[in-house]
N, C-alpha and C positions, 0 to 999 in steps of 0.2 A: 503493500499499500504506500501511497506517496506520503512523504514527510513534509507537510506544509510549513512547519515551523522553521525547518532547516533551509527553506528556499531563500534565495538572495533577496535582500532589500535594497532599492536603490535611492532612499532618501537621506542616507548617510548620516543618521542620527543615532549616537549611543544612548541607551537607556540604563539609568542610574540603578533602579529597582523594579523588577517585575516578579510577580509571584502569586502567592494565595494569601488572603488576608481574613481574618475572623473565623478561621478553621477551629471548630471545636472537636476536641480529641482527647481520649483518656490516656493519661501517661502516669509513670510510676517516679516518684521523687524519694530523696533519702529522708528519713525521719530519725531524729536523735534517740527517741524513746522506743520507737517499734522497728527500727531498720529502715522500712520503707512505707510509703503511703501513696494510695491510689487517689488521684485527682483528676477533675475534669477541666482541662486547659483550654484557653483560646490562643490561637497560634497565628502569628504572621511570619511568612517565609518568603525571602526575596534572593534574586541573584541579579548580577549585572548582565546586560545583553549588549553585545557589539553591534554596531550599525549594520554589519553585513547580513545579519540573520534576521528573518521576518518576525520569529516569536521563539519563546521558551517552552519546554514541555512541562506544562502545569501537572501532569499526573505523577511526574517523578518526584515532586515535592512530597506528595502523600505516601508514594512508596518509601522514601527514606524515612519519614516520620514513623510509619508502621514498623519499619525495622528497629528504630532506636526508642521506641515509646516506653520500653520497660527499663531505660537507663539514662533518663534526663536528670542530670544533676551538676553540680559544680565541677566534679572531677572530669566529667565526659564531654562537656559542652564545647570545647575546642575541637575534640574529634568529630562531633556532630557537625560543625560548621564546615570542617574540611571535607566531610563525606558529601554535603550538599554542593559544595562548590565543585568537586569531582564529579559527581553524578550529573550535574547540569552542565558541565563543561564551561564553567564561568570563571571570570576574573575575580569576582567577589560574592560573597554571601552574607545575608544578614537574617537574624532570627530574632523574634520577640515572643516570649511566652509568659502568659499571665495565668495564675491559678489561685484558687483558695486553698489555703494550708491550715489544717486544724491541729490544735494543741489541747491537750487535757489540763484544765486549770482547777485548782482547789480553792474554795471560798477561804477568806483569811481567818474566820473564827469558827464557822460550824464545820469546815472540812468538807462541804459539800462539793461534789465533782460535776463538772460540765464540760463541753467541748466549745473552744472558742475559735472563731475564724479570722484569719489574717489574709491580706492580698499580698501575693509575692510575684515577683517578674525577674525573668532571666532575658538579658539583652546582649546579643553577641554579634560581631562583625568580623569577617576575615577578607582581608585583600592583600595586594602586593606588599603593603607596608606592616602587615602582620595581624595579630588577633587583638580584639579588644572585647572584653567580657565584664558586664556589670550585673550585680544582684540588687534587687530593690524589695523593700518590704513596706507596706502601709499598715499602721498600727492605731487603733482608737484608744484614747486616754481621756482622763478628766483633768481640767484645769479650773482653779478657783482665781478670781481676779484679786491681786494684792491690793489695787486702789480701792475697789469696793469693799474689801474687808477693813481697810485702814479707815475710811470715812463713815462707815455704816455703825449705828449703835448696836444693831442685831444683824446677824447673817452676812452674807456676801454672795454675789452672783457667780454662778459657775456654769460650765457647759462641757459638752463632749467635744473633743477635738481629734483631729486626724493628722498623725506625723507620718511622713513619707521619707524614706531614706534609700539613697542609691549609692552604691560603693563599688570601687575597684580595690582589688586585693592581690596578695602574692600567693597565700596559701589557703588551703581548705578550711572553711569555718561553717559552723552550724547556723541554720536560719534562726533557731530557737534562741541562740546566744545574742544575736542581733536585735531580735525582739525584746529580750530582757533589757538591753541597753536603752532602748526607747522607752519601754514601760517605766523604768526607774528614773526617768528624766523628767516626769511630769508631777502634777500634784497628787494623782493617784492612778492606778491602773483600772480597767474596767473588767467586768465578768459577765458571763452568760447567766449564771445562777448565783443569787444572793438570798441568804435567809435575813430575818430581822437582825441578828447580832452582826452579821456581815455588813449589812447596810449602815448600820451605826458606825462601825468601825472605818468603813470606806469614806463616809461622809466626814467623820472627824479627822481622819488622816489627810484628806484633801484640804479641809479648812485650815489645818495646822501647817500646810505647806503650799501656800498660794504661789502661783506663777503666771507671768505674762506669756504671751506666745514667744516673745524674745528669749525669755528664760529657757523655755523648752528646746529651742533649737541650739542654744549656747551649751545647755547641759549635755545633749546629745554630742555635739562637736568636741567638748572638752574629754569625753569619754572615748571617742573614736581616736582623737589625737594620741592618746595614751597607748593605743594598739598599733604597733608599727606594721601589722599585716595590712591595715587599710591605706592604700596609698592615695586615695581621692575619695571624696564623699560630697553629697548633696543633700542637705537636710531640709525639709519644708514642714511647716506646722500651720494648720488652719483651725482657728477656734470658731465653732458655730455659736456665735454670741446669743445668750439667753435674754438680754435686754435691748439688743439692736437688731434691725433687720438686715444686717451685712455681717461678714465674717472678719476676724482679725487674722492677719497673715504675717509669716517671717520665713526668710531662707537664709542659709548660710552654705557656702561652698568653699571646699578647701582648694587653694590655689595650685 
């Protein structure tokens, strides 16, 4: 059968990225407590396309994904990028994988257990300049406004906040450990299941540990700076304000 994609194109235009986007697929990732975890990922996979080719072979992306779906992790991602580049006969390959990651959490006073979900991302690029790989996590936390607490006779406004961290690194690390860095940098962490004794503890802990959105990103940055494994990071925090119809936002990035 004729291979239309390999036909010559006369327009003389290189394409930087071409591939599949928004592909939902089950994959297996590493889990610190249980060795592996099955997750439902959303995946973007691209390669470059030289001007002389009419198109790329979209089916090959899914073929590669099906081959590697049981071993998608920090240790293997470089090999996955190289495999896609080789399979598609391309000069560069780019992959973005986003998935929910579940960790069992224990309530601070009752000991009640429940599963907490976090958004995780793997972003990788492979071209003639080499490999680039980043890992990202998005973590919900609680923040209490220091200003509100200081000026109010009773109470202080608080809110749920979202902290997103993207890192480059030298050696393998566990996603769970990066999540702990973030959770310990806010007024309080959040839980899926809390009994009354837990709710009292979390509320009082947050009240006694007020933080601006600026405090949160700086706290995360200070902790990441102490770990030489992280060669670059970007930390973003968004507070969904409880007394305003807008969010507070801060971002810090390692130079």
